[in-house]
KOLPA-985683 format. One record per residue (C-alpha): residue number from 0; residue in one letter; x, y, z. Coordinates in nm, 4 decimals, decimal comma, padded with zeros to 6 digits, always signed. Layout:
<atoms>
+-----+------+----------+----------+----------+
! seq ! type !       c1 !       c2 !       c3 !
+-----+------+----------+----------+----------+
! NUM !    A !        X !        Y !        Z !
...
+-----+------+----------+----------+----------+
</atoms>
This chain:
<atoms>
+-----+------+----------+----------+----------+
! seq ! type !       c1 !       c2 !       c3 !
+-----+------+----------+----------+----------+
!   0 !    M ! +00,5803 ! -03,0073 ! -00,3103 !
!   1 !    T ! +00,9278 ! -03,0551 ! -00,4411 !
!   2 !    H ! +01,2045 ! -02,7986 ! -00,4121 !
!   3 !    V ! +01,4427 ! -02,7993 ! -00,7040 !
!   4 !    D ! +01,7605 ! -02,6196 ! -00,8049 !
!   5 !    V ! +01,7364 ! -02,3992 ! -01,1087 !
!   6 !    P ! +01,8002 ! -02,5717 ! -01,4398 !
!   7 !    A ! +01,9925 ! -02,3629 ! -01,6935 !
!   8 !    Q ! +01,6824 ! -02,3005 ! -01,9066 !
!   9 !    D ! +01,4857 ! -02,1699 ! -01,6029 !
!  10 !    G ! +01,7447 ! -01,9097 ! -01,4965 !
!  11 !    G ! +01,5435 ! -01,6328 ! -01,6597 !
!  12 !    I ! +01,2237 ! -01,6911 ! -01,4565 !
!  13 !    R ! +01,1317 ! -01,3822 ! -01,2544 !
!  14 !    L ! +01,1473 ! -01,3895 ! -00,8747 !
!  15 !    S ! +00,8806 ! -01,3287 ! -00,6172 !
!  16 !    D ! +00,9260 ! -01,1355 ! -00,2939 !
!  17 !    A ! +00,9172 ! -01,4693 ! -00,1105 !
!  18 !    D ! +01,2116 ! -01,5943 ! -00,3223 !
!  19 !    R ! +01,4165 ! -01,2858 ! -00,2296 !
!  20 !    A ! +01,3229 ! -01,3247 ! +00,1385 !
!  21 !    Q ! +01,4359 ! -01,6882 ! +00,1302 !
!  22 !    G ! +01,7659 ! -01,5811 ! -00,0287 !
!  23 !    M ! +01,8242 ! -01,3175 ! +00,2395 !
!  24 !    R ! +01,7455 ! -01,5661 ! +00,5165 !
!  25 !    L ! +01,9919 ! -01,8175 ! +00,3716 !
!  26 !    L ! +02,2570 ! -01,5478 ! +00,3289 !
!  27 !    N ! +02,2170 ! -01,4622 ! +00,6990 !
!  28 !    E ! +02,2696 ! -01,8312 ! +00,7799 !
!  29 !    Q ! +02,5968 ! -01,8211 ! +00,5846 !
!  30 !    V ! +02,7123 ! -01,5253 ! +00,7971 !
!  31 !    A ! +02,6123 ! -01,7084 ! +01,1152 !
!  32 !    A ! +02,8108 ! -02,0115 ! +00,9990 !
!  33 !    G ! +03,1188 ! -01,7905 ! +00,9455 !
!  34 !    C ! +03,1300 ! -01,8353 ! +00,5680 !
!  35 !    L ! +03,0935 ! -01,4604 ! +00,4981 !
!  36 !    T ! +03,2299 ! -01,1443 ! +00,6556 !
!  37 !    S ! +02,9950 ! -00,8559 ! +00,7245 !
!  38 !    E ! +03,1433 ! -00,6675 ! +00,4275 !
!  39 !    E ! +03,0854 ! -00,9634 ! +00,1926 !
!  40 !    F ! +02,7350 ! -01,0011 ! +00,3332 !
!  41 !    A ! +02,6556 ! -00,6352 ! +00,2587 !
!  42 !    D ! +02,7732 ! -00,6699 ! -00,1032 !
!  43 !    R ! +02,5777 ! -00,9907 ! -00,1587 !
!  44 !    A ! +02,2655 ! -00,8557 ! +00,0154 !
!  45 !    I ! +02,2628 ! -00,5688 ! -00,2341 !
!  46 !    Q ! +02,2895 ! -00,8225 ! -00,5183 !
!  47 !    L ! +01,9939 ! -01,0146 ! -00,3717 !
!  48 !    E ! +01,7896 ! -00,6996 ! -00,3320 !
!  49 !    H ! +01,8360 ! -00,6116 ! -00,6991 !
!  50 !    A ! +01,7944 ! -00,9676 ! -00,8307 !
!  51 !    R ! +01,5102 ! -01,0082 ! -01,0791 !
!  52 !    T ! +01,5614 ! -01,3668 ! -01,2011 !
!  53 !    R ! +01,6475 ! -01,7024 ! -01,0467 !
!  54 !    A ! +01,9967 ! -01,6923 ! -01,1946 !
!  55 !    E ! +02,0623 ! -01,3498 ! -01,0423 !
!  56 !    L ! +01,9395 ! -01,4734 ! -00,7038 !
!  57 !    L ! +02,1733 ! -01,7733 ! -00,7115 !
!  58 !    A ! +02,4815 ! -01,5700 ! -00,8153 !
!  59 !    P ! +02,5748 ! -01,4573 ! -00,4590 !
!  60 !    F ! +02,5694 ! -01,8231 ! -00,3457 !
!  61 !    R ! +02,8039 ! -01,9652 ! -00,6150 !
!  62 !    D ! +03,1069 ! -02,0060 ! -00,3873 !
!  63 !    L ! +02,9131 ! -02,0898 ! -00,0688 !
!  64 !    P ! +02,8233 ! -02,4319 ! +00,0736 !
!  65 !    Q ! +02,4653 ! -02,5499 ! +00,1194 !
!  66 !    P ! +02,2013 ! -02,4321 ! +00,1996 !
!  67 !    R ! +02,1237 ! -02,2433 ! -00,1184 !
!  68 !    P ! +01,7941 ! -02,1041 ! -00,2435 !
!  69 !    S ! +01,5593 ! -02,3519 ! -00,4049 !
!  70 !    F ! +01,2382 ! -02,2892 ! -00,5913 !
!  71 !    D ! +00,9033 ! -02,4608 ! -00,5721 !
!  72 !    D ! +00,7833 ! -02,5191 ! -00,9279 !
!  73 !    A ! +00,4411 ! -02,6320 ! -00,8016 !
!  74 !    V ! +00,3840 ! -02,2826 ! -00,6588 !
!  75 !    L ! +00,5059 ! -02,1347 ! -00,9882 !
!  76 !    A ! +00,2459 ! -02,3395 ! -01,1763 !
!  77 !    E ! -00,0274 ! -02,2141 ! -00,9405 !
!  78 !    R ! +00,0552 ! -01,8462 ! -01,0009 !
!  79 !    P ! -00,1998 ! -01,6738 ! -01,2210 !
!  80 !    T ! -00,0804 ! -01,5960 ! -01,5711 !
!  81 !    A ! -00,2783 ! -01,2738 ! -01,5878 !
!  82 !    L ! -00,3877 ! -01,0269 ! -01,3275 !
!  83 !    P ! -00,7525 ! -01,0414 ! -01,2288 !
!  84 !    P ! -00,9575 ! -00,7478 ! -01,3502 !
!  85 !    A ! -00,9245 ! -00,4524 ! -01,1204 !
!  86 !    E ! -01,2266 ! -00,3201 ! -00,9391 !
!  87 !    P ! -01,3287 ! +00,0253 ! -01,0476 !
!  88 !    A ! -01,1861 ! +00,2921 ! -00,8232 !
!  89 !    R ! -01,4327 ! +00,4430 ! -00,5826 !
!  90 !    P ! -01,4509 ! +00,8190 ! -00,6045 !
!  91 !    T ! -01,3002 ! +00,9986 ! -00,3103 !
!  92 !    P ! -01,5344 ! +01,2274 ! -00,1214 !
!  93 !    H ! -01,3594 ! +01,5518 ! -00,2197 !
!  94 !    L ! -01,6906 ! +01,7378 ! -00,2372 !
!  95 !    R ! -01,7689 ! +01,6379 ! +00,1184 !
!  96 !    Y ! -01,4337 ! +01,7684 ! +00,2404 !
!  97 !    L ! -01,4826 ! +02,0927 ! +00,0502 !
!  98 !    I ! -01,8290 ! +02,1442 ! +00,1949 !
!  99 !    T ! -01,7019 ! +02,0715 ! +00,5457 !
! 100 !    A ! -01,4133 ! +02,3146 ! +00,5010 !
! 101 !    V ! -01,6529 ! +02,5890 ! +00,3904 !
! 102 !    V ! -01,9487 ! +02,5171 ! +00,6174 !
! 103 !    A ! -01,7677 ! +02,4708 ! +00,9477 !
! 104 !    P ! -01,5972 ! +02,8130 ! +00,9588 !
! 105 !    C ! -01,9102 ! +02,9845 ! +00,8238 !
! 106 !    A ! -02,1249 ! +02,8136 ! +01,0850 !
! 107 !    I ! -01,8943 ! +02,9173 ! +01,3682 !
! 108 !    V ! -01,8683 ! +03,2786 ! +01,2541 !
! 109 !    G ! -02,2381 ! +03,2897 ! +01,1736 !
! 110 !    A ! -02,3318 ! +03,1473 ! +01,5101 !
! 111 !    L ! -02,1192 ! +03,3972 ! +01,6977 !
! 112 !    T ! -02,2422 ! +03,7001 ! +01,5051 !
! 113 !    G ! -02,5943 ! +03,5652 ! +01,4521 !
! 114 !    L ! -02,6626 ! +03,5129 ! +01,8197 !
! 115 !    E ! -02,5654 ! +03,8689 ! +01,8877 !
! 116 !    S ! -02,8078 ! +04,0081 ! +01,6285 !
! 117 !    A ! -03,0739 ! +03,7424 ! +01,6959 !
! 118 !    A ! -03,1498 ! +03,9057 ! +02,0247 !
! 119 !    A ! -03,2713 ! +04,2064 ! +01,8286 !
! 120 !    E ! -03,4348 ! +04,0168 ! +01,5384 !
! 121 !    P ! -03,5371 ! +03,6508 ! +01,6019 !
! 122 !    S ! -03,6174 ! +03,5994 ! +01,2312 !
! 123 !    R ! -03,2406 ! +03,6115 ! +01,1520 !
! 124 !    L ! -03,1808 ! +03,3194 ! +01,3857 !
! 125 !    L ! -03,4484 ! +03,1187 ! +01,2066 !
! 126 !    L ! -03,2999 ! +03,2058 ! +00,8665 !
! 127 !    A ! -02,9477 ! +03,1133 ! +00,9813 !
! 128 !    S ! -03,0774 ! +02,7804 ! +01,1176 !
! 129 !    L ! -03,2437 ! +02,7009 ! +00,7861 !
! 130 !    V ! -02,9232 ! +02,7809 ! +00,5921 !
! 131 !    V ! -02,7133 ! +02,5561 ! +00,8196 !
! 132 !    A ! -02,9716 ! +02,2762 ! +00,7959 !
! 133 !    G ! -02,9780 ! +02,3097 ! +00,4156 !
! 134 !    L ! -02,5992 ! +02,2895 ! +00,3904 !
! 135 !    Y ! -02,6012 ! +01,9880 ! +00,6210 !
! 136 !    L ! -02,8499 ! +01,8124 ! +00,3938 !
! 137 !    V ! -02,6294 ! +01,8913 ! +00,0914 !
! 138 !    Q ! -02,3370 ! +01,7317 ! +00,2731 !
! 139 !    L ! -02,5413 ! +01,4227 ! +00,3559 !
! 140 !    V ! -02,6515 ! +01,3826 ! -00,0051 !
! 141 !    A ! -02,2933 ! +01,4304 ! -00,1298 !
! 142 !    G ! -02,1728 ! +01,1644 ! +00,1142 !
! 143 !    Y ! -02,4458 ! +00,9269 ! +00,0031 !
! 144 !    L ! -02,3648 ! +00,9778 ! -00,3641 !
! 145 !    S ! -01,9912 ! +00,9317 ! -00,3117 !
! 146 !    A ! -02,0547 ! +00,6033 ! -00,1261 !
! 147 !    R ! -02,2378 ! +00,4565 ! -00,4250 !
+-----+------+----------+----------+----------+
</atoms>
């Protein structure tokens, strides 16, 4: 892989995050070497952060000695020209959350009041158990369908 400086005709090529990171690393080296003050570094770091093209990335380095950012055209050639097709979004299990939010409080209140009255009428306890089991099955089916 060959690193090259930017020819004039390539100055408009868009940057990657890796290009900006390389520029920031090299700008830090210039500070460490004493070529920039902290105030100059701050101004140039903002320029690097907002750079969108190769020419804009090289602008903060114009009056600085080497090292300067370089670009790997082999990596540029390997970049895909179009984005791959996106996978369809999976539905979020909102129904499951809704059922849980409704069933849990009802089950707690029902259990507390149902146990009290179940002592007098055991058939209410059976009915309450069937309702809770039915709602649980609905939640399981909703979870299964949302996972598909």
